[in-house]
PDB file with one MODEL, atoms N, CA, C and O in Angstrom:
MODEL        1
ATOM      1  N   MET A   1     203.313 112.634 -22.478  1.00  0.00           N
ATOM      2  CA  MET A   1     203.094 111.480 -20.754  1.00  0.00           C
ATOM      3  C   MET A   1     204.161 112.262 -19.965  1.00  0.00           C
ATOM      4  O   MET A   1     203.905 112.265 -18.761  1.00  0.00           O
ATOM      5  N   LYS A   2     205.682 113.163 -20.415  1.00  0.00           N
ATOM      6  CA  LYS A   2     205.882 113.496 -18.819  1.00  0.00           C
ATOM      7  C   LYS A   2     205.592 115.055 -18.875  1.00  0.00           C
ATOM      8  O   LYS A   2     206.117 115.806 -18.053  1.00  0.00           O
ATOM      9  N   ARG A   3     204.760 115.510 -19.845  1.00  0.00           N
ATOM     10  CA  ARG A   3     203.897 116.442 -19.375  1.00  0.00           C
ATOM     11  C   ARG A   3     202.790 117.035 -18.830  1.00  0.00           C
ATOM     12  O   ARG A   3     202.292 118.139 -18.608  1.00  0.00           O
ATOM     13  N   GLN A   4     202.492 115.141 -18.625  1.00  0.00           N
ATOM     14  CA  GLN A   4     200.939 114.508 -17.878  1.00  0.00           C
ATOM     15  C   GLN A   4     201.536 114.372 -16.666  1.00  0.00           C
ATOM     16  O   GLN A   4     200.683 114.505 -15.788  1.00  0.00           O
ATOM     17  N   LEU A   5     202.544 114.181 -16.254  1.00  0.00           N
ATOM     18  CA  LEU A   5     202.877 113.396 -15.216  1.00  0.00           C
ATOM     19  C   LEU A   5     203.465 114.817 -14.158  1.00  0.00           C
ATOM     20  O   LEU A   5     203.134 114.653 -12.984  1.00  0.00           O
ATOM     21  N   ASP A   6     204.197 116.025 -14.401  1.00  0.00           N
ATOM     22  CA  ASP A   6     204.444 117.161 -14.414  1.00  0.00           C
ATOM     23  C   ASP A   6     203.831 118.202 -13.844  1.00  0.00           C
ATOM     24  O   ASP A   6     204.298 118.992 -13.023  1.00  0.00           O
ATOM     25  N   ASN A   7     202.605 118.161 -14.388  1.00  0.00           N
ATOM     26  CA  ASN A   7     201.031 118.723 -14.613  1.00  0.00           C
ATOM     27  C   ASN A   7     199.830 117.925 -13.096  1.00  0.00           C
ATOM     28  O   ASN A   7     198.860 118.359 -12.474  1.00  0.00           O
ATOM     29  N   GLU A   8     200.736 116.435 -13.072  1.00  0.00           N
ATOM     30  CA  GLU A   8     199.829 115.565 -11.563  1.00  0.00           C
ATOM     31  C   GLU A   8     200.167 116.354 -10.606  1.00  0.00           C
ATOM     32  O   GLU A   8     199.341 116.950  -9.914  1.00  0.00           O
ATOM     33  N   ARG A   9     202.009 116.477 -10.402  1.00  0.00           N
ATOM     34  CA  ARG A   9     202.799 116.638  -9.365  1.00  0.00           C
ATOM     35  C   ARG A   9     202.694 118.265  -9.208  1.00  0.00           C
ATOM     36  O   ARG A   9     202.589 118.819  -8.114  1.00  0.00           O
ATOM     37  N   LEU A  10     202.725 118.753 -10.106  1.00  0.00           N
ATOM     38  CA  LEU A  10     202.402 120.438  -9.752  1.00  0.00           C
ATOM     39  C   LEU A  10     200.962 120.419  -9.133  1.00  0.00           C
ATOM     40  O   LEU A  10     200.749 120.805  -7.983  1.00  0.00           O
ATOM     41  N   LEU A  11     199.667 119.788 -10.247  1.00  0.00           N
ATOM     42  CA  LEU A  11     198.618 120.266  -9.216  1.00  0.00           C
ATOM     43  C   LEU A  11     198.846 119.488  -8.069  1.00  0.00           C
ATOM     44  O   LEU A  11     198.076 120.217  -7.442  1.00  0.00           O
ATOM     45  N   GLY A  12     199.191 118.694  -7.245  1.00  0.00           N
ATOM     46  CA  GLY A  12     199.313 118.124  -5.878  1.00  0.00           C
ATOM     47  C   GLY A  12     200.230 118.997  -5.056  1.00  0.00           C
ATOM     48  O   GLY A  12     200.385 118.693  -3.873  1.00  0.00           O
ATOM     49  N   LEU A  13     201.063 120.399  -5.718  1.00  0.00           N
ATOM     50  CA  LEU A  13     201.654 121.412  -5.027  1.00  0.00           C
ATOM     51  C   LEU A  13     200.750 122.403  -4.697  1.00  0.00           C
ATOM     52  O   LEU A  13     200.608 122.970  -3.614  1.00  0.00           O
ATOM     53  N   VAL A  14     200.051 122.583  -5.911  1.00  0.00           N
ATOM     54  CA  VAL A  14     198.529 123.556  -6.198  1.00  0.00           C
ATOM     55  C   VAL A  14     197.825 123.359  -5.126  1.00  0.00           C
ATOM     56  O   VAL A  14     197.800 124.174  -4.204  1.00  0.00           O
ATOM     57  N   LYS A  15     197.069 122.075  -5.132  1.00  0.00           N
ATOM     58  CA  LYS A  15     195.806 121.965  -4.369  1.00  0.00           C
ATOM     59  C   LYS A  15     196.996 122.311  -2.755  1.00  0.00           C
ATOM     60  O   LYS A  15     196.766 123.358  -2.150  1.00  0.00           O
ATOM     61  N   TYR A  16     198.242 121.318  -2.181  1.00  0.00           N
ATOM     62  CA  TYR A  16     199.075 121.991  -1.420  1.00  0.00           C
ATOM     63  C   TYR A  16     198.226 123.531  -0.229  1.00  0.00           C
ATOM     64  O   TYR A  16     197.566 123.681   0.799  1.00  0.00           O
ATOM     65  N   SER A  17     198.831 124.259  -1.258  1.00  0.00           N
ATOM     66  CA  SER A  17     199.614 125.743  -1.636  1.00  0.00           C
ATOM     67  C   SER A  17     198.020 126.064  -1.005  1.00  0.00           C
ATOM     68  O   SER A  17     197.833 126.893  -0.114  1.00  0.00           O
ATOM     69  N   GLY A  18     197.199 125.455  -1.479  1.00  0.00           N
ATOM     70  CA  GLY A  18     195.366 126.047  -1.237  1.00  0.00           C
ATOM     71  C   GLY A  18     195.070 125.796  -0.386  1.00  0.00           C
ATOM     72  O   GLY A  18     194.078 126.403   0.016  1.00  0.00           O
ATOM     73  N   LEU A  19     195.889 124.368   0.849  1.00  0.00           N
ATOM     74  CA  LEU A  19     195.120 123.555   1.677  1.00  0.00           C
ATOM     75  C   LEU A  19     195.714 124.696   2.612  1.00  0.00           C
ATOM     76  O   LEU A  19     195.084 124.801   3.664  1.00  0.00           O
ATOM     77  N   GLU A  20     196.555 125.388   2.500  1.00  0.00           N
ATOM     78  CA  GLU A  20     197.381 126.025   3.289  1.00  0.00           C
ATOM     79  C   GLU A  20     197.002 127.960   3.474  1.00  0.00           C
ATOM     80  O   GLU A  20     197.036 128.472   4.593  1.00  0.00           O
ATOM     81  N   SER A  21     196.810 128.441   2.744  1.00  0.00           N
ATOM     82  CA  SER A  21     195.786 128.887   2.356  1.00  0.00           C
ATOM     83  C   SER A  21     194.892 129.760   2.622  1.00  0.00           C
ATOM     84  O   SER A  21     194.764 130.978   2.496  1.00  0.00           O
ATOM     85  N   GLY A  22     193.897 128.316   3.283  1.00  0.00           N
ATOM     86  CA  GLY A  22     192.836 128.496   3.242  1.00  0.00           C
ATOM     87  C   GLY A  22     192.126 128.458   1.896  1.00  0.00           C
ATOM     88  O   GLY A  22     191.047 127.871   1.985  1.00  0.00           O
ATOM     89  N   TYR A  23     192.382 128.867   0.782  1.00  0.00           N
ATOM     90  CA  TYR A  23     192.283 128.979  -0.829  1.00  0.00           C
ATOM     91  C   TYR A  23     191.399 130.665  -0.750  1.00  0.00           C
ATOM     92  O   TYR A  23     190.311 131.066  -1.161  1.00  0.00           O
ATOM     93  N   VAL A  24     192.258 131.133  -0.188  1.00  0.00           N
ATOM     94  CA  VAL A  24     192.588 132.103  -0.435  1.00  0.00           C
ATOM     95  C   VAL A  24     193.801 133.305  -1.169  1.00  0.00           C
ATOM     96  O   VAL A  24     194.086 134.481  -0.940  1.00  0.00           O
ATOM     97  N   TYR A  25     194.190 132.440  -1.964  1.00  0.00           N
ATOM     98  CA  TYR A  25     194.541 132.625  -2.948  1.00  0.00           C
ATOM     99  C   TYR A  25     194.447 132.476  -4.327  1.00  0.00           C
ATOM    100  O   TYR A  25     193.969 131.455  -4.821  1.00  0.00           O
ATOM    101  N   GLY A  26     194.865 133.413  -4.997  1.00  0.00           N
ATOM    102  CA  GLY A  26     194.566 133.187  -6.104  1.00  0.00           C
ATOM    103  C   GLY A  26     195.601 132.441  -7.452  1.00  0.00           C
ATOM    104  O   GLY A  26     196.659 132.114  -6.915  1.00  0.00           O
ATOM    105  N   TYR A  27     195.635 132.103  -8.878  1.00  0.00           N
ATOM    106  CA  TYR A  27     196.595 130.834  -9.310  1.00  0.00           C
ATOM    107  C   TYR A  27     197.692 132.656  -9.306  1.00  0.00           C
ATOM    108  O   TYR A  27     198.795 132.201  -9.609  1.00  0.00           O
ATOM    109  N   ARG A  28     197.906 134.165  -9.150  1.00  0.00           N
ATOM    110  CA  ARG A  28     199.474 134.548  -9.259  1.00  0.00           C
ATOM    111  C   ARG A  28     199.747 134.468  -7.830  1.00  0.00           C
ATOM    112  O   ARG A  28     200.960 134.570  -7.649  1.00  0.00           O
ATOM    113  N   LYS A  29     198.913 134.284  -6.430  1.00  0.00           N
ATOM    114  CA  LYS A  29     199.933 133.925  -5.351  1.00  0.00           C
ATOM    115  C   LYS A  29     200.597 132.805  -5.282  1.00  0.00           C
ATOM    116  O   LYS A  29     201.743 132.766  -4.835  1.00  0.00           O
ATOM    117  N   VAL A  30     199.738 131.397  -5.867  1.00  0.00           N
ATOM    118  CA  VAL A  30     199.997 130.401  -5.898  1.00  0.00           C
ATOM    119  C   VAL A  30     201.596 130.323  -6.694  1.00  0.00           C
ATOM    120  O   VAL A  30     202.709 130.022  -6.263  1.00  0.00           O
ATOM    121  N   THR A  31     201.079 130.767  -8.099  1.00  0.00           N
ATOM    122  CA  THR A  31     202.357 130.645  -9.055  1.00  0.00           C
ATOM    123  C   THR A  31     203.187 131.053  -8.048  1.00  0.00           C
ATOM    124  O   THR A  31     203.924 130.151  -7.649  1.00  0.00           O
ATOM    125  N   SER A  32     203.361 132.487  -7.309  1.00  0.00           N
ATOM    126  CA  SER A  32     204.407 132.865  -6.607  1.00  0.00           C
ATOM    127  C   SER A  32     205.014 131.956  -5.328  1.00  0.00           C
ATOM    128  O   SER A  32     206.175 131.939  -4.917  1.00  0.00           O
ATOM    129  N   ASN A  33     203.871 131.219  -4.841  1.00  0.00           N
ATOM    130  CA  ASN A  33     204.450 130.364  -4.061  1.00  0.00           C
ATOM    131  C   ASN A  33     205.084 129.585  -4.514  1.00  0.00           C
ATOM    132  O   ASN A  33     206.299 129.598  -4.318  1.00  0.00           O
ATOM    133  N   LEU A  34     204.547 128.728  -5.203  1.00  0.00           N
ATOM    134  CA  LEU A  34     205.438 127.452  -6.104  1.00  0.00           C
ATOM    135  C   LEU A  34     207.054 127.683  -6.489  1.00  0.00           C
ATOM    136  O   LEU A  34     207.993 126.902  -6.336  1.00  0.00           O
ATOM    137  N   LYS A  35     207.036 129.118  -7.075  1.00  0.00           N
ATOM    138  CA  LYS A  35     208.679 129.435  -7.917  1.00  0.00           C
ATOM    139  C   LYS A  35     209.596 129.588  -6.323  1.00  0.00           C
ATOM    140  O   LYS A  35     210.603 128.935  -6.053  1.00  0.00           O
ATOM    141  N   GLY A  36     208.990 130.533  -5.489  1.00  0.00           N
ATOM    142  CA  GLY A  36     209.652 130.233  -3.904  1.00  0.00           C
ATOM    143  C   GLY A  36     210.538 128.698  -3.473  1.00  0.00           C
ATOM    144  O   GLY A  36     211.567 128.505  -2.826  1.00  0.00           O
ATOM    145  N   LEU A  37     209.193 127.407  -4.458  1.00  0.00           N
ATOM    146  CA  LEU A  37     209.480 125.989  -3.793  1.00  0.00           C
ATOM    147  C   LEU A  37     210.701 125.799  -5.382  1.00  0.00           C
ATOM    148  O   LEU A  37     210.938 124.606  -5.567  1.00  0.00           O
ATOM    149  N   SER A  38     211.152 126.388  -6.039  1.00  0.00           N
ATOM    150  CA  SER A  38     212.098 127.144  -7.125  1.00  0.00           C
ATOM    151  C   SER A  38     211.216 125.590  -8.696  1.00  0.00           C
ATOM    152  O   SER A  38     211.631 124.892  -9.622  1.00  0.00           O
ATOM    153  N   GLU A  39     209.756 125.934  -7.899  1.00  0.00           N
ATOM    154  CA  GLU A  39     209.118 125.077  -9.207  1.00  0.00           C
ATOM    155  C   GLU A  39     209.037 126.056 -10.634  1.00  0.00           C
ATOM    156  O   GLU A  39     208.845 127.268 -10.728  1.00  0.00           O
ATOM    157  N   ALA A  40     209.268 125.003 -11.714  1.00  0.00           N
ATOM    158  CA  ALA A  40     209.747 125.874 -12.759  1.00  0.00           C
ATOM    159  C   ALA A  40     207.984 125.784 -13.957  1.00  0.00           C
ATOM    160  O   ALA A  40     207.721 124.946 -14.819  1.00  0.00           O
ATOM    161  N   CYS A  41     207.182 126.927 -13.520  1.00  0.00           N
ATOM    162  CA  CYS A  41     205.738 126.999 -14.013  1.00  0.00           C
ATOM    163  C   CYS A  41     204.956 128.377 -14.334  1.00  0.00           C
ATOM    164  O   CYS A  41     204.937 129.053 -13.305  1.00  0.00           O
ATOM    165  N   SER A  42     204.466 128.863 -15.138  1.00  0.00           N
ATOM    166  CA  SER A  42     203.727 130.235 -15.565  1.00  0.00           C
ATOM    167  C   SER A  42     202.233 129.866 -14.288  1.00  0.00           C
ATOM    168  O   SER A  42     201.777 128.998 -13.545  1.00  0.00           O
ATOM    169  N   LYS A  43     202.010 131.310 -14.798  1.00  0.00           N
ATOM    170  CA  LYS A  43     200.595 131.577 -14.378  1.00  0.00           C
ATOM    171  C   LYS A  43     199.320 131.131 -14.759  1.00  0.00           C
ATOM    172  O   LYS A  43     198.221 130.889 -14.262  1.00  0.00           O
ATOM    173  N   HIS A  44     200.027 131.117 -16.066  1.00  0.00           N
ATOM    174  CA  HIS A  44     199.419 130.535 -17.132  1.00  0.00           C
ATOM    175  C   HIS A  44     198.958 129.348 -17.205  1.00  0.00           C
ATOM    176  O   HIS A  44     197.884 129.273 -17.801  1.00  0.00           O
ATOM    177  N   ARG A  45     199.417 128.315 -16.780  1.00  0.00           N
ATOM    178  CA  ARG A  45     200.086 126.890 -16.632  1.00  0.00           C
ATOM    179  C   ARG A  45     199.330 126.401 -15.001  1.00  0.00           C
ATOM    180  O   ARG A  45     198.729 125.374 -14.686  1.00  0.00           O
ATOM    181  N   VAL A  46     199.753 127.887 -14.052  1.00  0.00           N
ATOM    182  CA  VAL A  46     198.385 127.076 -13.332  1.00  0.00           C
ATOM    183  C   VAL A  46     197.225 127.819 -12.782  1.00  0.00           C
ATOM    184  O   VAL A  46     196.566 127.433 -11.817  1.00  0.00           O
ATOM    185  N   ALA A  47     197.085 128.551 -13.232  1.00  0.00           N
ATOM    186  CA  ALA A  47     195.567 128.986 -13.464  1.00  0.00           C
ATOM    187  C   ALA A  47     195.049 128.360 -14.041  1.00  0.00           C
ATOM    188  O   ALA A  47     193.863 128.690 -14.057  1.00  0.00           O
ATOM    189  N   LYS A  48     195.363 127.072 -14.924  1.00  0.00           N
ATOM    190  CA  LYS A  48     194.729 125.938 -16.117  1.00  0.00           C
ATOM    191  C   LYS A  48     194.325 125.926 -15.536  1.00  0.00           C
ATOM    192  O   LYS A  48     193.219 126.419 -15.314  1.00  0.00           O
ATOM    193  N   LEU A  49     195.715 124.715 -14.280  1.00  0.00           N
ATOM    194  CA  LEU A  49     195.451 123.348 -13.837  1.00  0.00           C
ATOM    195  C   LEU A  49     194.500 123.593 -12.934  1.00  0.00           C
ATOM    196  O   LEU A  49     193.755 122.625 -12.781  1.00  0.00           O
ATOM    197  N   MET A  50     194.068 125.165 -11.824  1.00  0.00           N
ATOM    198  CA  MET A  50     193.471 125.524 -11.046  1.00  0.00           C
ATOM    199  C   MET A  50     192.137 125.095 -11.774  1.00  0.00           C
ATOM    200  O   MET A  50     191.594 124.049 -11.420  1.00  0.00           O
ATOM    201  N   LYS A  51     191.591 125.866 -12.776  1.00  0.00           N
ATOM    202  CA  LYS A  51     190.435 126.228 -13.662  1.00  0.00           C
ATOM    203  C   LYS A  51     189.430 124.535 -13.499  1.00  0.00           C
ATOM    204  O   LYS A  51     188.390 124.272 -12.895  1.00  0.00           O
ATOM    205  N   LEU A  52     190.603 123.471 -14.582  1.00  0.00           N
ATOM    206  CA  LEU A  52     190.618 122.351 -14.848  1.00  0.00           C
ATOM    207  C   LEU A  52     189.750 121.542 -13.282  1.00  0.00           C
ATOM    208  O   LEU A  52     188.538 121.336 -13.240  1.00  0.00           O
ATOM    209  N   GLU A  53     190.500 121.281 -12.408  1.00  0.00           N
ATOM    210  CA  GLU A  53     190.319 120.635 -11.005  1.00  0.00           C
ATOM    211  C   GLU A  53     189.417 121.811 -10.052  1.00  0.00           C
ATOM    212  O   GLU A  53     188.902 121.634  -8.948  1.00  0.00           O
ATOM    213  N   GLY A  54     189.423 122.242 -10.347  1.00  0.00           N
ATOM    214  CA  GLY A  54     187.820 123.934  -9.694  1.00  0.00           C
ATOM    215  C   GLY A  54     188.463 123.932  -8.872  1.00  0.00           C
ATOM    216  O   GLY A  54     188.064 123.364  -7.855  1.00  0.00           O
ATOM    217  N   ILE A  55     189.813 124.574  -8.877  1.00  0.00           N
ATOM    218  CA  ILE A  55     189.563 125.153  -7.448  1.00  0.00           C
ATOM    219  C   ILE A  55     189.751 126.789  -7.753  1.00  0.00           C
ATOM    220  O   ILE A  55     190.482 127.187  -8.661  1.00  0.00           O
ATOM    221  N   LYS A  56     188.831 127.879  -6.686  1.00  0.00           N
ATOM    222  CA  LYS A  56     188.989 128.896  -6.610  1.00  0.00           C
ATOM    223  C   LYS A  56     189.337 129.870  -5.576  1.00  0.00           C
ATOM    224  O   LYS A  56     188.274 129.858  -4.955  1.00  0.00           O
ATOM    225  N   ALA A  57     189.651 130.223  -5.313  1.00  0.00           N
ATOM    226  CA  ALA A  57     190.118 131.440  -4.455  1.00  0.00           C
ATOM    227  C   ALA A  57     188.515 131.927  -4.099  1.00  0.00           C
ATOM    228  O   ALA A  57     187.570 132.068  -4.875  1.00  0.00           O
ATOM    229  N   LEU A  58     188.618 132.226  -1.883  1.00  0.00           N
ATOM    230  CA  LEU A  58     187.524 132.555  -1.984  1.00  0.00           C
ATOM    231  C   LEU A  58     186.943 134.479  -2.213  1.00  0.00           C
ATOM    232  O   LEU A  58     186.841 134.941  -1.077  1.00  0.00           O
ATOM    233  N   ARG A  59     186.832 134.815  -2.542  1.00  0.00           N
ATOM    234  CA  ARG A  59     186.636 136.229  -2.565  1.00  0.00           C
ATOM    235  C   ARG A  59     186.252 136.487  -0.613  1.00  0.00           C
ATOM    236  O   ARG A  59     185.575 135.832   0.180  1.00  0.00           O
ATOM    237  N   THR A  60     186.918 137.504  -0.501  1.00  0.00           N
ATOM    238  CA  THR A  60     187.042 138.310   0.351  1.00  0.00           C
ATOM    239  C   THR A  60     186.418 139.514   1.155  1.00  0.00           C
ATOM    240  O   THR A  60     186.131 139.642   2.345  1.00  0.00           O
ATOM    241  N   LYS A  61     186.276 140.659  -0.339  1.00  0.00           N
ATOM    242  CA  LYS A  61     185.477 142.057  -0.336  1.00  0.00           C
ATOM    243  C   LYS A  61     183.946 141.799   0.217  1.00  0.00           C
ATOM    244  O   LYS A  61     183.427 142.658   0.929  1.00  0.00           O
ATOM    245  N   ALA A  62     183.358 140.797  -0.069  1.00  0.00           N
ATOM    246  CA  ALA A  62     181.709 140.445   0.252  1.00  0.00           C
ATOM    247  C   ALA A  62     182.182 140.720   2.568  1.00  0.00           C
ATOM    248  O   ALA A  62     181.439 141.359   3.312  1.00  0.00           O
ATOM    249  N   ILE A  63     183.516 140.015   3.041  1.00  0.00           N
ATOM    250  CA  ILE A  63     183.468 140.140   4.648  1.00  0.00           C
ATOM    251  C   ILE A  63     184.692 140.881   4.584  1.00  0.00           C
ATOM    252  O   ILE A  63     185.588 140.609   5.382  1.00  0.00           O
ATOM    253  N   ALA A  64     184.906 142.199   3.340  1.00  0.00           N
ATOM    254  CA  ALA A  64     185.424 143.345   4.081  1.00  0.00           C
ATOM    255  C   ALA A  64     184.256 144.806   3.711  1.00  0.00           C
ATOM    256  O   ALA A  64     184.413 145.963   4.102  1.00  0.00           O
ATOM    257  N   THR A  65     183.345 144.373   3.026  1.00  0.00           N
ATOM    258  CA  THR A  65     181.775 145.327   3.237  1.00  0.00           C
ATOM    259  C   THR A  65     181.266 145.263   4.402  1.00  0.00           C
ATOM    260  O   THR A  65     180.665 146.252   4.822  1.00  0.00           O
ATOM    261  N   ALA A  66     181.368 144.215   5.118  1.00  0.00           N
ATOM    262  CA  ALA A  66     180.284 143.680   6.133  1.00  0.00           C
ATOM    263  C   ALA A  66     180.935 144.094   6.734  1.00  0.00           C
ATOM    264  O   ALA A  66     179.982 144.616   7.312  1.00  0.00           O
ATOM    265  N   SER A  67     182.276 144.665   7.608  1.00  0.00           N
ATOM    266  CA  SER A  67     182.894 144.640   7.911  1.00  0.00           C
ATOM    267  C   SER A  67     182.473 146.188   8.247  1.00  0.00           C
ATOM    268  O   SER A  67     182.077 146.719   9.285  1.00  0.00           O
ATOM    269  N   LEU A  68     182.701 146.634   7.067  1.00  0.00           N
ATOM    270  CA  LEU A  68     182.753 147.880   7.388  1.00  0.00           C
ATOM    271  C   LEU A  68     182.181 149.230   7.443  1.00  0.00           C
ATOM    272  O   LEU A  68     182.414 150.435   7.360  1.00  0.00           O
ATOM    273  N   LEU A  69     180.631 147.640   7.771  1.00  0.00           N
ATOM    274  CA  LEU A  69     178.339 148.156   7.841  1.00  0.00           C
ATOM    275  C   LEU A  69     179.412 147.755   9.318  1.00  0.00           C
ATOM    276  O   LEU A  69     179.677 148.934   9.552  1.00  0.00           O
ATOM    277  N   LEU A  70     179.883 147.283   9.998  1.00  0.00           N
ATOM    278  CA  LEU A  70     179.964 147.275  11.405  1.00  0.00           C
ATOM    279  C   LEU A  70     180.718 147.663  12.015  1.00  0.00           C
ATOM    280  O   LEU A  70     181.107 147.080  13.027  1.00  0.00           O
ATOM    281  N   LEU A  71     181.385 149.275  11.425  1.00  0.00           N
ATOM    282  CA  LEU A  71     182.230 150.043  12.147  1.00  0.00           C
ATOM    283  C   LEU A  71     180.671 151.168  12.689  1.00  0.00           C
ATOM    284  O   LEU A  71     179.780 150.591  13.313  1.00  0.00           O
ATOM    285  N   PRO A  72     180.587 151.953  12.531  1.00  0.00           N
ATOM    286  CA  PRO A  72     179.398 152.360  12.761  1.00  0.00           C
ATOM    287  C   PRO A  72     178.905 151.850  14.139  1.00  0.00           C
ATOM    288  O   PRO A  72     179.136 152.381  15.225  1.00  0.00           O
ATOM    289  N   ILE A  73     178.308 150.918  13.945  1.00  0.00           N
ATOM    290  CA  ILE A  73     178.218 149.636  14.726  1.00  0.00           C
ATOM    291  C   ILE A  73     178.464 149.904  16.488  1.00  0.00           C
ATOM    292  O   ILE A  73     178.141 150.166  17.646  1.00  0.00           O
ATOM    293  N   THR A  74     179.154 149.631  15.634  1.00  0.00           N
ATOM    294  CA  THR A  74     181.000 149.237  17.148  1.00  0.00           C
ATOM    295  C   THR A  74     181.112 150.973  17.606  1.00  0.00           C
ATOM    296  O   THR A  74     181.032 151.216  18.811  1.00  0.00           O
ATOM    297  N   ARG A  75     181.320 152.305  16.498  1.00  0.00           N
ATOM    298  CA  ARG A  75     181.541 153.673  16.975  1.00  0.00           C
ATOM    299  C   ARG A  75     179.961 153.888  18.426  1.00  0.00           C
ATOM    300  O   ARG A  75     180.108 154.249  19.594  1.00  0.00           O
ATOM    301  N   LEU A  76     179.042 153.623  17.935  1.00  0.00           N
ATOM    302  CA  LEU A  76     177.836 153.710  18.227  1.00  0.00           C
ATOM    303  C   LEU A  76     177.874 152.815  19.760  1.00  0.00           C
ATOM    304  O   LEU A  76     177.439 153.418  20.741  1.00  0.00           O
ATOM    305  N   LEU A  77     178.328 151.570  19.927  1.00  0.00           N
ATOM    306  CA  LEU A  77     178.026 150.896  21.118  1.00  0.00           C
ATOM    307  C   LEU A  77     179.215 151.467  21.996  1.00  0.00           C
ATOM    308  O   LEU A  77     178.974 151.701  23.180  1.00  0.00           O
ATOM    309  N   GLY A  78     180.624 151.733  21.439  1.00  0.00           N
ATOM    310  CA  GLY A  78     181.653 152.428  22.264  1.00  0.00           C
ATOM    311  C   GLY A  78     181.124 153.440  22.893  1.00  0.00           C
ATOM    312  O   GLY A  78     181.419 153.476  24.088  1.00  0.00           O
ATOM    313  N   ASN A  79     180.232 154.542  22.393  1.00  0.00           N
ATOM    314  CA  ASN A  79     179.519 155.891  22.254  1.00  0.00           C
ATOM    315  C   ASN A  79     178.828 156.063  23.916  1.00  0.00           C
ATOM    316  O   ASN A  79     178.895 156.949  24.768  1.00  0.00           O
ATOM    317  N   LEU A  80     177.881 154.175  23.809  1.00  0.00           N
ATOM    318  CA  LEU A  80     176.954 154.258  24.812  1.00  0.00           C
ATOM    319  C   LEU A  80     177.334 153.383  25.856  1.00  0.00           C
ATOM    320  O   LEU A  80     176.551 153.157  26.779  1.00  0.00           O
ATOM    321  N   ARG A  81     178.758 152.727  25.789  1.00  0.00           N
ATOM    322  CA  ARG A  81     179.364 152.797  26.886  1.00  0.00           C
ATOM    323  C   ARG A  81     179.945 153.484  27.665  1.00  0.00           C
ATOM    324  O   ARG A  81     180.161 153.248  28.853  1.00  0.00           O
ATOM    325  N   LEU A  82     180.431 154.975  26.648  1.00  0.00           N
ATOM    326  CA  LEU A  82     180.817 155.819  27.846  1.00  0.00           C
ATOM    327  C   LEU A  82     179.856 156.875  28.756  1.00  0.00           C
ATOM    328  O   LEU A  82     180.082 157.301  29.889  1.00  0.00           O
ATOM    329  N   LEU A  83     178.991 157.081  28.088  1.00  0.00           N
ATOM    330  CA  LEU A  83     178.034 157.352  28.395  1.00  0.00           C
ATOM    331  C   LEU A  83     177.118 156.664  29.942  1.00  0.00           C
ATOM    332  O   LEU A  83     176.515 157.278  30.822  1.00  0.00           O
ATOM    333  N   ASN A  84     177.404 154.864  29.718  1.00  0.00           N
ATOM    334  CA  ASN A  84     177.254 154.650  30.716  1.00  0.00           C
ATOM    335  C   ASN A  84     177.974 155.576  31.918  1.00  0.00           C
ATOM    336  O   ASN A  84     177.438 156.469  32.574  1.00  0.00           O
ATOM    337  N   ARG A  85     178.764 155.296  31.965  1.00  0.00           N
ATOM    338  CA  ARG A  85     180.101 155.346  33.223  1.00  0.00           C
ATOM    339  C   ARG A  85     179.692 156.589  34.092  1.00  0.00           C
ATOM    340  O   ARG A  85     179.444 156.743  35.288  1.00  0.00           O
ATOM    341  N   ILE A  86     179.730 157.547  32.815  1.00  0.00           N
ATOM    342  CA  ILE A  86     179.269 158.490  32.680  1.00  0.00           C
ATOM    343  C   ILE A  86     178.277 158.582  33.946  1.00  0.00           C
ATOM    344  O   ILE A  86     177.184 158.034  33.804  1.00  0.00           O
ATOM    345  N   ASP A  87     178.636 159.421  35.552  1.00  0.00           N
ATOM    346  CA  ASP A  87     177.280 159.270  36.030  1.00  0.00           C
ATOM    347  C   ASP A  87     176.813 161.453  36.480  1.00  0.00           C
ATOM    348  O   ASP A  87     177.180 162.568  36.851  1.00  0.00           O
ATOM    349  N   ILE A  88     175.475 160.285  35.869  1.00  0.00           N
ATOM    350  CA  ILE A  88     174.701 162.389  35.473  1.00  0.00           C
ATOM    351  C   ILE A  88     173.570 162.590  36.903  1.00  0.00           C
ATOM    352  O   ILE A  88     172.656 161.806  37.158  1.00  0.00           O
ATOM    353  N   ARG A  89     173.898 163.767  37.664  1.00  0.00           N
ATOM    354  CA  ARG A  89     173.187 163.545  38.919  1.00  0.00           C
ATOM    355  C   ARG A  89     171.879 164.947  38.240  1.00  0.00           C
ATOM    356  O   ARG A  89     170.907 165.267  38.925  1.00  0.00           O
TER     357      ARG A  89
ENDMDL
END
């Protein structure tokens, strides 16, 4: 009974941590945040609670890949702007 109450309280803190981070953090970072709040919990317990509740961290790899693909385009646009400034006669 006590464990269940602790899990419910801890799950509330996990959800709050997720909302604060925009669900970017995984169980390791959430555990670190909870330990910063002086909560006694293991990463395994946090991972289990997150899995049971369906809380997952957002993957940022696709965003990073997209930004890397845009890098050559922004350089090209920067070069075109530079060419527009040069007065060719």
